[in-house]
C-alpha positions in Angstrom: 11.3 -20.2 -39.6 13.6 -23.1 -39.4 17.2 -22.7 -40.7 20.3 -24.9 -40.8 23.5 -23.2 -39.6 26.3 -23.3 -42.2 28.8 -22.2 -39.6 29.1 -21.8 -35.8 27.1 -18.8 -34.6 27.6 -17.8 -31.0 24.1 -17.0 -30.1 22.4 -19.8 -32.1 24.5 -23.0 -32.2 27.0 -25.0 -34.1 27.4 -25.9 -37.8 24.6 -28.2 -39.0 22.2 -27.4 -36.2 18.6 -26.8 -37.1 17.3 -23.8 -35.2 14.1 -21.8 -35.2 14.5 -18.1 -35.7 12.2 -15.2 -36.6 11.7 -15.0 -40.4 13.1 -11.4 -40.6 16.3 -12.4 -38.8 16.8 -15.3 -41.2 15.9 -13.4 -44.4 17.8 -10.2 -43.6 20.9 -11.4 -41.7 21.5 -15.2 -41.6 20.8 -16.3 -45.1 22.3 -13.3 -47.0 25.6 -13.5 -45.0 25.8 -17.3 -45.6 25.5 -18.1 -41.9 22.4 -20.3 -42.5 20.2 -21.8 -45.2 16.5 -22.6 -45.2 15.7 -25.9 -43.6 13.8 -27.7 -46.4 14.1 -31.4 -47.2 16.8 -31.0 -49.9 19.0 -28.8 -47.6 18.6 -31.2 -44.7 19.7 -34.1 -46.8 22.7 -32.2 -48.1 23.8 -31.2 -44.6 23.5 -34.8 -43.3 26.0 -35.8 -46.0 28.3 -32.9 -45.2 28.1 -33.7 -41.5 29.3 -37.2 -42.2 32.3 -35.8 -44.1 33.0 -33.2 -41.4 33.0 -35.9 -38.7 35.3 -38.0 -40.8 37.7 -35.1 -41.3 37.6 -34.1 -37.6 38.3 -37.7 -36.5 41.3 -37.8 -38.9 42.6 -34.5 -37.7 42.2 -35.7 -34.0 44.1 -38.9 -34.8 46.9 -36.9 -36.5 47.1 -34.5 -33.5 47.3 -37.4 -31.0 50.1 -39.0 -33.0 51.9 -35.7 -33.1 51.4 -35.2 -29.4 53.1 -38.6 -28.7 55.9 -37.7 -31.0 56.5 -34.3 -29.4 56.8 -35.8 -25.9 60.2 -37.1 -27.0 61.3 -33.7 -28.3 63.6 -31.5 -26.3 64.5 -28.0 -27.5 67.5 -25.9 -26.4 67.2 -22.1 -26.5 70.4 -20.3 -26.1 70.1 -16.8 -24.7 72.5 -14.0 -23.9 73.0 -13.5 -20.2 74.5 -10.7 -18.1 75.8 -10.6 -14.6 74.3 -13.1 -12.2 72.8 -15.1 -15.1 70.2 -12.4 -15.8 68.7 -13.1 -19.3 68.7 -10.3 -21.9 65.3 -10.5 -23.7 63.1 -13.6 -23.3 62.1 -16.9 -25.0 58.7 -16.3 -26.6 56.2 -18.5 -28.4 57.8 -17.4 -31.7 61.2 -18.5 -30.5 59.9 -21.9 -29.6 58.0 -22.2 -33.0 61.3 -21.4 -34.8 63.1 -24.1 -32.8 60.4 -26.6 -33.6 60.7 -25.7 -37.3 64.4 -26.4 -37.1 63.5 -29.9 -35.8 61.1 -30.4 -38.6 57.8 -29.7 -36.9 55.7 -26.9 -38.5 53.6 -25.6 -35.5 52.0 -22.2 -35.5 53.1 -19.9 -32.6 49.4 -19.4 -31.7 49.2 -23.1 -30.6 52.1 -22.7 -28.1 50.6 -21.9 -24.7 52.9 -19.6 -22.7 51.4 -17.6 -19.9 54.3 -15.2 -20.2 57.6 -15.2 -22.0 60.4 -17.3 -20.3 62.9 -14.9 -18.7 65.2 -17.2 -16.7 67.6 -20.0 -17.3 66.2 -23.5 -16.6 64.1 -26.4 -17.9 60.5 -25.7 -18.8 57.6 -27.8 -19.9 55.5 -26.0 -22.5 52.0 -27.0 -23.6 50.9 -27.0 -27.2 47.2 -27.0 -28.2 47.3 -29.2 -31.2 43.6 -29.8 -31.7 40.4 -28.9 -29.8 41.0 -31.3 -26.9 44.5 -32.6 -27.8 47.5 -31.1 -26.1 51.2 -31.9 -26.4 54.0 -31.1 -24.2 57.6 -30.3 -25.0 60.6 -29.6 -22.9 62.5 -26.4 -23.4 66.0 -26.0 -22.0 67.0 -22.3 -21.7 70.8 -22.1 -21.5 73.3 -19.3 -21.7 75.6 -18.8 -24.7 
């Protein structure tokens, strides 16, 4: 039985793909859960139109992310931290801290998009990557200074 995927499904494919599956799998799992629809002429025509809209929307989001990436290259953030003897930092600078600093500058970026391998626990200048879109990354500089 041929079906059109309504959403990405790990073992089958991406949204809009036409795949062949066993009829029981389609009737009892894919179609009732809204993961796929039957691949008839009407549904294929509808999905072609939706794919055009999806591609247009994704291109627009990619362009916006690229523009934001160029804008963020100019941004420099300063995180002030409390330090003890020998400039040992109390606590750390996390993705949430960087997201809050970006919000103060007027950029609303989710902390999940900030890519830190581990929290920053020392004074210095760091370059932090932001995953803005599927393949678009931005970089910002974070200065960690003592109070």
